N, C-alpha and C positions, 0 to 999 in steps of 0.2 A: 703820219697819221692824217686821215682824211676828215671831211666834215662829219659832225655827229648830228643825229636827228634829235629834234626837240619835241616832236609830236608823237602821239601814241594812237594806235588804231584798234578797232574792235577785236581783230584776230589776236593781237598781243594781249589785250585786256582779258580775253577769254583764257589764254594760257596762264596769265598771272593769277587770276581769281579762281581758276579751275572750274569754270562754268562753260556752258555752250556759247557759241558765237552769237546766237539770238539774244541770250541774256546779256552778253557783253555789249551788243549794239544798243539795247535798252538802257543799260547803265551809262554808256557814253552819251546818249541823248539826254539822260537825266542830268549828268554832270554839266553838259553844255547849257542846259536850261538854267541851272544854278548860277553859272557864270555869265548868263545872258548873251551867249554866243549865237550868231546866226548859223543857218544850215551849212553854208560854205566855209565856215571858220573851223579850223582844226583844234582838237583838244591837245593841250601840251602835257608832257609828262609831269611837270610840276603841278598843274591843276588836278590831274588824276591822283597824284600822290597825296596832295593836300586833302582832297575829298575823301579818299579811302584810308587816310592815316598810315600811309606806307612811306618807307625811307626813300627819298628822292634819288640819292646816289646809287642805291641798289637797283632800283627800277631803271634808271638811266643807263647803267652799265649793261643790264639785261637786254634792253631794247637795242642798244648799240653793239651788242656782242663783245663787250669788254670783259675779259676774264679778271676775276678778283681772287684774292688769296682764299676766300671761302669756296671758290669753285674748284680749286685744285684737289684732286683725289689723293688720299694718303696711300703710300705704297705698302 
């Protein structure tokens, strides 16, 4: 198993929240402002989840392409 990513980007945020990439970019900027991050600093999956009230493990697995039992289709 390779390294796992800890950061999340607007493209993934757009998919998770079901909104446009522009809306996701605005949201990422807002969250970074709340956490007083500078422009060059990345948004972590944990910060995104805490702000949005989402389950960290679920989002972490989604971003890193880890299949969970919930992802398996029933036959």
